[in-house]
C-alpha positions as semicolon CSV with decimal commas, in nm:
position;residue;x (nm);y (nm);z (nm)
1;M;-0,791;-4,664;-8,967
2;S;-0,794;-4,309;-8,900
3;S;-0,692;-3,978;-9,085
4;T;-0,673;-3,632;-8,998
5;S;-0,699;-3,281;-9,191
6;D;-0,547;-2,968;-9,056
7;T;-0,640;-2,736;-9,326
8;G;-0,945;-2,590;-9,485
9;P;-1,039;-2,486;-9,817
10;D;-0,868;-2,132;-9,707
11;A;-0,698;-2,103;-9,384
12;A;-0,721;-1,732;-9,357
13;S;-1,087;-1,685;-9,425
14;A;-1,196;-2,016;-9,323
15;Q;-1,077;-1,996;-8,939
16;L;-1,332;-1,946;-8,669
17;P;-1,305;-1,703;-8,369
18;K;-1,194;-1,937;-8,068
19;D;-1,294;-1,684;-7,810
20;R;-1,652;-1,653;-7,700
21;H;-1,657;-1,253;-7,674
22;E;-1,470;-1,240;-8,025
23;W;-1,757;-1,436;-8,155
24;S;-2,010;-1,219;-7,992
25;R;-1,817;-0,924;-8,116
26;R;-1,887;-1,018;-8,502
27;M;-2,263;-1,041;-8,434
28;R;-2,498;-0,838;-8,624
29;V;-2,781;-0,693;-8,440
30;V;-3,100;-0,785;-8,614
31;A;-3,482;-0,749;-8,486
32;L;-3,737;-1,005;-8,466
33;S;-4,000;-0,996;-8,751
34;A;-4,224;-1,294;-8,678
35;G;-4,539;-1,310;-8,829
36;A;-4,876;-1,464;-8,758
37;L;-5,020;-1,511;-9,111
38;T;-5,009;-1,833;-9,299
39;V;-5,008;-1,766;-9,702
40;L;-5,112;-2,066;-9,907
41;A;-5,013;-2,099;-10,257
42;V;-5,324;-2,187;-10,490
43;A;-5,392;-2,178;-10,861
44;G;-5,412;-1,827;-10,982
45;G;-5,295;-1,661;-10,685
46;L;-5,252;-1,674;-10,275
47;A;-5,478;-1,757;-9,998
48;V;-5,372;-1,526;-9,694
49;L;-5,501;-1,670;-9,369
50;N;-5,433;-1,539;-9,012
51;G;-5,302;-1,850;-8,802
52;N;-5,476;-1,706;-8,510
53;D;-5,799;-1,598;-8,637
54;D;-6,095;-1,862;-8,590
55;R;-6,283;-1,710;-8,902
56;A;-5,984;-1,884;-9,094
57;D;-6,175;-2,218;-9,032
58;E;-6,473;-2,113;-9,211
59;D;-6,264;-2,038;-9,526
60;P;-6,355;-2,292;-9,806
61;T;-6,024;-2,241;-9,953
62;A;-5,838;-2,309;-9,647
63;A;-6,062;-2,620;-9,610
64;T;-5,924;-2,721;-9,973
65;L;-5,580;-2,663;-9,897
66;A;-5,591;-2,864;-9,566
67;G;-5,705;-3,156;-9,752
68;H;-5,417;-3,150;-10,002
69;R;-5,326;-3,485;-10,112
70;G;-5,092;-3,662;-9,908
71;R;-5,098;-3,435;-9,587
72;V;-5,007;-3,591;-9,292
73;E;-5,062;-3,512;-8,903
74;G;-4,777;-3,373;-8,729
75;T;-4,589;-3,041;-8,638
76;V;-4,291;-2,869;-8,852
77;W;-4,055;-2,672;-8,603
78;I;-3,874;-2,380;-8,735
79;A;-3,567;-2,216;-8,564
80;N;-3,586;-1,840;-8,657
81;E;-3,221;-1,736;-8,600
82;G;-3,262;-1,379;-8,667
83;G;-3,587;-1,346;-8,474
84;G;-3,502;-1,562;-8,156
85;S;-3,773;-1,784;-8,176
86;L;-3,908;-2,102;-8,274
87;T;-4,227;-2,159;-8,481
88;A;-4,458;-2,446;-8,476
89;I;-4,653;-2,528;-8,801
90;D;-4,974;-2,762;-8,794
91;A;-4,864;-2,991;-9,102
92;A;-5,214;-3,072;-9,149
93;T;-5,350;-2,733;-9,227
94;N;-5,015;-2,520;-9,285
95;R;-5,097;-2,283;-9,007
96;I;-4,890;-2,150;-8,747
97;V;-4,987;-2,283;-8,401
98;T;-4,704;-2,157;-8,172
99;T;-4,426;-1,905;-8,160
100;V;-4,190;-1,981;-7,887
101;A;-3,952;-1,689;-7,825
102;G;-3,666;-1,625;-7,572
103;V;-3,368;-1,816;-7,747
104;E;-3,100;-1,577;-7,864
105;G;-2,969;-1,700;-8,218
106;P;-3,148;-2,043;-8,238
107;H;-2,956;-2,184;-8,558
108;N;-3,110;-2,505;-8,552
109;V;-3,409;-2,719;-8,392
110;Q;-3,452;-3,082;-8,375
111;V;-3,740;-3,301;-8,251
112;S;-3,658;-3,610;-8,050
113;P;-3,745;-3,946;-8,208
114;D;-4,055;-3,996;-7,999
115;G;-4,169;-3,645;-8,101
116;A;-4,193;-3,582;-7,715
117;S;-3,947;-3,295;-7,681
118;V;-3,791;-3,043;-7,891
119;W;-3,435;-2,939;-7,872
120;T;-3,269;-2,615;-7,973
121;V;-2,942;-2,418;-7,938
122;S;-2,832;-2,090;-7,879
123;G;-2,516;-1,966;-8,098
124;H;-2,516;-1,642;-7,908
125;D;-2,522;-1,770;-7,521
126;G;-2,366;-2,139;-7,567
127;Y;-2,609;-2,350;-7,445
128;A;-2,862;-2,641;-7,578
129;A;-3,233;-2,637;-7,436
130;M;-3,511;-2,904;-7,420
131;L;-3,855;-2,814;-7,387
132;S;-4,191;-3,022;-7,389
133;A;-4,332;-3,053;-7,738
134;E;-4,694;-3,089;-7,567
135;S;-4,689;-2,816;-7,269
136;L;-4,375;-2,623;-7,423
137;D;-4,224;-2,614;-7,080
138;L;-3,879;-2,572;-7,052
139;H;-3,741;-2,907;-6,936
140;G;-3,367;-2,810;-6,910
141;V;-3,066;-2,606;-7,023
142;V;-2,708;-2,735;-7,084
143;P;-2,405;-2,557;-7,156
144;T;-2,235;-2,644;-7,475
145;G;-1,893;-2,529;-7,637
146;S;-1,868;-2,215;-7,792
147;A;-2,107;-2,094;-8,078
148;P;-2,330;-2,418;-8,095
149;A;-2,466;-2,465;-8,437
150;H;-2,649;-2,803;-8,452
151;V;-2,819;-3,035;-8,241
152;V;-2,931;-3,379;-8,288
153;V;-3,058;-3,672;-8,082
154;S;-2,975;-4,041;-8,095
155;P;-3,220;-4,292;-8,226
156;D;-3,302;-4,432;-7,881
157;G;-3,345;-4,062;-7,749
158;A;-3,071;-4,117;-7,474
159;T;-2,801;-3,871;-7,614
160;A;-2,789;-3,553;-7,765
161;Y;-2,498;-3,423;-7,966
162;T;-2,416;-3,044;-8,055
163;T;-2,168;-2,905;-8,289
164;N;-1,965;-2,615;-8,139
165;G;-1,838;-2,415;-8,437
166;A;-1,594;-2,179;-8,246
167;D;-1,383;-2,447;-8,069
168;D;-1,403;-2,751;-8,304
169;T;-1,583;-3,004;-8,082
170;V;-1,884;-3,190;-8,050
171;S;-2,060;-3,204;-7,693
172;V;-2,226;-3,505;-7,562
173;I;-2,548;-3,444;-7,354
174;D;-2,727;-3,723;-7,138
175;T;-3,091;-3,645;-7,224
176;S;-3,210;-3,786;-6,882
177;T;-3,000;-3,614;-6,659
178;M;-2,967;-3,289;-6,881
179;K;-2,585;-3,305;-6,834
180;A;-2,281;-3,300;-7,067
181;T;-2,085;-3,604;-7,022
182;D;-1,810;-3,584;-7,282
183;T;-1,648;-3,344;-7,537
184;I;-1,497;-3,462;-7,873
185;K;-1,244;-3,280;-8,074
186;V;-1,335;-3,302;-8,427
187;G;-1,248;-3,097;-8,748
188;Q;-1,242;-2,717;-8,822
189;G;-1,584;-2,560;-8,783
190;P;-1,817;-2,812;-8,717
191;H;-2,160;-2,742;-8,857
192;G;-2,421;-3,010;-8,964
193;L;-2,407;-3,348;-8,806
194;R;-2,646;-3,652;-8,794
195;P;-2,647;-3,996;-8,615
196;S;-2,656;-4,318;-8,854
197;P;-3,010;-4,477;-8,846
198;D;-2,893;-4,769;-8,604
199;G;-2,714;-4,504;-8,372
200;R;-2,383;-4,663;-8,411
201;W;-2,209;-4,359;-8,582
202;L;-2,237;-3,985;-8,566
203;V;-2,096;-3,804;-8,876
204;V;-2,009;-3,446;-8,842
205;A;-1,969;-3,187;-9,144
206;N;-1,669;-2,948;-9,071
207;V;-1,746;-2,626;-9,276
208;A;-1,430;-2,467;-9,221
209;D;-1,257;-2,771;-9,351
210;T;-1,262;-3,038;-9,610
211;T;-1,384;-3,348;-9,396
212;L;-1,650;-3,536;-9,221
213;S;-1,581;-3,651;-8,885
214;V;-1,686;-4,015;-8,814
215;I;-1,746;-4,082;-8,436
216;D;-1,790;-4,395;-8,261
217;T;-2,086;-4,309;-8,041
218;R;-2,011;-4,645;-7,812
219;T;-1,681;-4,494;-7,719
220;N;-1,746;-4,116;-7,793
221;Q;-1,401;-4,157;-7,986
222;L;-1,307;-3,993;-8,347
223;V;-1,239;-4,268;-8,554
224;T;-1,149;-4,112;-8,901
225;D;-1,181;-3,785;-9,080
226;I;-1,323;-3,853;-9,439
227;D;-1,190;-3,583;-9,704
228;V;-1,469;-3,502;-9,924
229;G;-1,421;-3,161;-10,080
230;K;-1,466;-2,766;-9,988
231;A;-1,667;-2,657;-9,713
232;P;-1,893;-2,967;-9,615
233;A;-2,194;-2,794;-9,422
234;Q;-2,452;-3,098;-9,352
235;V;-2,502;-3,474;-9,390
236;A;-2,780;-3,693;-9,458
237;F;-2,770;-4,082;-9,437
238;S;-2,955;-4,308;-9,657
239;P;-3,235;-4,525;-9,449
240;D;-3,019;-4,816;-9,451
241;G;-2,731;-4,629;-9,316
242;R;-2,488;-4,741;-9,597
243;F;-2,408;-4,416;-9,745
244;V;-2,402;-4,064;-9,602
245;Y;-2,442;-3,744;-9,856
246;A;-2,263;-3,407;-9,757
247;S;-2,346;-3,098;-9,909
248;L;-2,018;-2,914;-10,052
249;N;-2,085;-2,568;-10,000
250;G;-1,740;-2,436;-10,128
251;E;-1,785;-2,641;-10,451
252;D;-2,166;-2,626;-10,537
253;A;-2,187;-3,005;-10,527
254;V;-2,284;-3,294;-10,299
255;A;-2,072;-3,568;-10,197
256;K;-2,157;-3,939;-10,170
257;V;-1,958;-4,158;-9,909
258;D;-1,966;-4,524;-9,848
259;M;-1,973;-4,577;-9,472
260;T;-1,869;-4,934;-9,512
261;S;-1,505;-4,832;-9,675
262;R;-1,537;-4,471;-9,551
263;K;-1,458;-4,360;-9,890
264;L;-1,590;-4,082;-10,104
265;V;-1,742;-4,271;-10,419
266;G;-1,882;-3,955;-10,608
267;T;-1,992;-3,618;-10,631
268;V;-2,286;-3,433;-10,828
269;A;-2,328;-3,074;-10,928
270;V;-2,645;-2,870;-10,764
271;G;-2,713;-2,508;-10,710
272;D;-2,534;-2,229;-10,572
273;G;-2,405;-2,247;-10,195
274;P;-2,591;-2,584;-10,084
275;I;-2,650;-2,604;-9,700
276;Q;-2,885;-2,871;-9,587
277;T;-2,933;-3,215;-9,720
278;Y;-3,220;-3,471;-9,636
279;V;-3,300;-3,806;-9,760
280;S;-3,664;-3,905;-9,800
281;G;-3,783;-4,201;-9,600
282;D;-3,874;-4,398;-9,920
283;N;-3,503;-4,355;-10,025
284;R;-3,614;-4,198;-10,349
285;Y;-3,482;-3,846;-10,318
286;L;-3,184;-3,664;-10,176
287;L;-3,305;-3,284;-10,137
288;V;-3,044;-3,031;-10,118
289;A;-3,115;-2,659;-10,024
290;N;-2,920;-2,440;-10,224
291;Q;-2,857;-2,089;-10,022
292;G;-2,631;-1,896;-10,212
293;T;-2,541;-1,569;-10,064
294;E;-2,739;-1,263;-9,904
295;D;-2,626;-1,044;-10,204
296;S;-2,705;-1,335;-10,449
297;P;-2,945;-1,583;-10,275
298;G;-3,002;-1,934;-10,427
299;T;-3,352;-1,981;-10,463
300;T;-3,351;-2,367;-10,549
301;V;-3,395;-2,721;-10,413
302;S;-3,200;-2,967;-10,594
303;V;-3,379;-3,316;-10,620
304;I;-3,133;-3,592;-10,650
305;D;-3,247;-3,954;-10,751
306;I;-3,105;-4,167;-10,522
307;K;-3,061;-4,468;-10,762
308;T;-2,894;-4,283;-11,019
309;F;-2,734;-4,019;-10,801
310;T;-2,814;-3,753;-11,071
311;V;-3,021;-3,440;-11,042
312;T;-3,372;-3,513;-11,165
313;A;-3,517;-3,194;-11,090
314;T;-3,447;-2,836;-10,966
315;V;-3,738;-2,655;-10,775
316;E;-3,780;-2,288;-10,706
317;T;-3,853;-2,285;-10,352
318;G;-3,771;-1,920;-10,229
319;Q;-3,503;-1,651;-10,140
320;G;-3,224;-1,842;-9,960
321;S;-3,320;-2,190;-9,959
322;H;-3,136;-2,318;-9,601
323;G;-3,300;-2,592;-9,427
324;V;-3,484;-2,915;-9,554
325;V;-3,694;-3,197;-9,367
326;V;-3,915;-3,447;-9,528
327;D;-4,235;-3,565;-9,359
328;P;-4,256;-3,949;-9,255
329;S;-4,461;-4,036;-9,532
330;S;-4,220;-3,872;-9,812
331;Q;-4,519;-3,683;-9,922
332;H;-4,384;-3,332;-9,868
333;A;-4,066;-3,133;-9,794
334;Y;-4,058;-2,826;-9,597
335;V;-3,786;-2,572;-9,667
336;T;-3,661;-2,271;-9,477
337;N;-3,590;-1,973;-9,691
338;I;-3,347;-1,763;-9,457
339;Y;-3,368;-1,438;-9,697
340;G;-3,727;-1,475;-9,750
341;D;-3,854;-1,523;-9,401
342;D;-4,088;-1,802;-9,493
343;V;-4,124;-2,180;-9,532
344;A;-4,180;-2,342;-9,860
345;V;-4,406;-2,655;-9,870
346;L;-4,290;-2,905;-10,155
347;D;-4,507;-3,175;-10,301
348;L;-4,261;-3,455;-10,369
349;Q;-4,496;-3,632;-10,615
350;E;-4,555;-3,321;-10,820
351;L;-4,225;-3,149;-10,739
352;E;-4,369;-2,818;-10,678
353;V;-4,449;-2,581;-10,399
354;V;-4,791;-2,619;-10,289
355;A;-4,772;-2,385;-9,983
356;R;-4,559;-2,072;-9,846
357;I;-4,590;-2,000;-9,486
358;P;-4,435;-1,659;-9,330
359;V;-4,248;-1,716;-9,013
360;G;-3,989;-1,527;-8,814
361;D;-3,661;-1,347;-8,913
362;K;-3,385;-1,557;-9,074
363;P;-3,556;-1,913;-9,047
364;N;-3,270;-2,171;-9,042
365;G;-3,325;-2,511;-8,910
366;V;-3,644;-2,741;-8,967
367;S;-3,751;-3,041;-8,792
368;F;-4,061;-3,268;-8,820
369;S;-4,266;-3,418;-8,512
370;P;-4,526;-3,683;-8,582
371;L;-4,707;-3,542;-8,300
372;P;-4,967;-3,270;-8,351
373;N;-4,914;-2,933;-8,159
374;D;-5,233;-2,867;-7,939
375;A;-5,080;-2,555;-7,741
376;E;-5,348;-2,329;-7,621
377;D;-5,132;-2,028;-7,624
378;G;-5,060;-1,861;-7,955
379;S;-4,707;-1,733;-7,832
380;V;-4,501;-1,797;-7,535
381;T;-4,188;-1,681;-7,411
382;L;-3,893;-1,910;-7,240
383;D;-3,789;-1,803;-6,897
384;L;-3,434;-1,906;-6,949
385;P;-3,187;-1,909;-6,667
386;T;-2,903;-1,648;-6,663
387;D;-2,683;-1,953;-6,575
388;P;-2,726;-2,210;-6,819
389;E;-2,637;-2,493;-6,545
390;A;-2,938;-2,383;-6,332
391;P;-3,164;-2,682;-6,296
392;A;-3,512;-2,724;-6,460
393;D;-3,706;-2,695;-6,134
394;K;-3,563;-2,334;-6,042
395;I;-3,701;-2,210;-6,371
396;E;-4,077;-2,104;-6,263
397;N;-4,309;-2,215;-6,512
398;G;-4,093;-2,273;-6,806
399;H;-4,226;-1,973;-6,988
400;E;-4,447;-1,677;-6,971
401;D;-4,713;-1,523;-7,216
402;G;-4,637;-1,298;-7,509
403;H;-4,367;-1,228;-7,783
404;R;-4,044;-1,065;-7,690
405;L;-3,963;-0,813;-7,942
406;E;-3,612;-0,684;-7,821
407;A;-3,325;-0,688;-8,070
408;H;-3,083;-0,982;-8,059
409;Q;-2,748;-1,080;-8,205
410;L;-2,704;-1,334;-8,499
411;A;-2,398;-1,549;-8,498
412;Q;-2,183;-1,548;-8,825
413;L;-1,894;-1,733;-8,991
414;S;-1,698;-1,673;-9,297
415;R;-1,495;-1,856;-9,538
416;S;-1,385;-1,878;-9,894
417;G;-1,614;-2,025;-10,139
418;G;-1,342;-2,034;-10,407
419;P;-1,099;-1,815;-10,576
420;S;-1,335;-1,552;-10,710
421;R;-1,595;-1,542;-10,422
422;T;-1,677;-1,533;-10,059
423;R;-1,956;-1,727;-9,910
424;S;-2,098;-1,727;-9,563
425;T;-2,088;-2,044;-9,367
426;L;-2,433;-2,009;-9,197
427;T;-2,607;-1,703;-9,303
428;L;-2,442;-1,401;-9,376
429;Q;-2,093;-1,246;-9,428
430;I;-1,926;-1,157;-9,120
431;Q;-1,967;-0,768;-8,999
432;S;-1,797;-0,610;-8,690
433;T;-2,017;-0,405;-8,489
């Protein structure tokens, strides 16, 4: 059974540029504003700590915050799309431990299931890159389609997939050879995507369309497009794989799809301009980050009770809540605030923000690694090849010391969010340079 959809919520405004040069022409130049400070929320005020200052280790307030109930070891990785960098945060202390620069327009970041590698995509240059989570050495770079938005890794770690927003495709990458092995045509403007827990299915949210594309990962074939509503931006599977939830950026809602029948079974209203979604590992909550627009930022995360599929809480998290991930213990969620340039740490027992961490410019994607980051250097810059097909062994040491503070360009998309307003698909409205 299969179905297709050739029209989006507004064909005129939802259409994406198909030419890479036209895409680049619509970029907006912004500068890196990464910071090394960590600001932690405490009763009665804020504790401001320098992530690279050893004196912070002697701060009793910092010690108290580091011991906040339920905190687990691991690393939270952030893609700073406007800053051309990745930020690594120690989940046990909420301190920035590493900043990795050198990737132009990294819209998304994804940790492999074993935590050993970190993937990102350059929407500016059209490639996926993988680096070692331990050494931060660059393992390889793979060309993708035009304007890649998200990258995910299969549960067995053997395959990576990227959505290519400007040519309506998904790239399939062999992680052992770092070669693209297939290209799959999907709906208009593929954006977020995730594999099912068993790895059998890959579901893609087509943000310039009204559909979710379902791919059989055994054959790399599109098996159906499920109509869910206006501008689906990202999906999240239930832990058992029975349901998939999609943010409907054009309707301020979330759709629930039964993966057995491949039918829409319900929707629930959320905040303004929902983008990323994530289901906690205990299957208690579905979290939805409500970004809004740059002119009128959303500031909340909607907390949906999985059993009742109703919003049980709306939590203020920051300016332009965009990305969201939950730690393996289901104790804390991490929310990127794309217009506030910070990350909010949300206690899922108390449903309140317990820490706020300044990161780079336009923080976007977020991913959690169960492994701590013990990198000795506080910052590194990837030495990426001019030719993305260059093998990793031709790239000297994989990175060099220091921040790269030069300007870069930020990929943007535009679409209609309804008859009375226009919303950006990713971060901002299109502006010609």
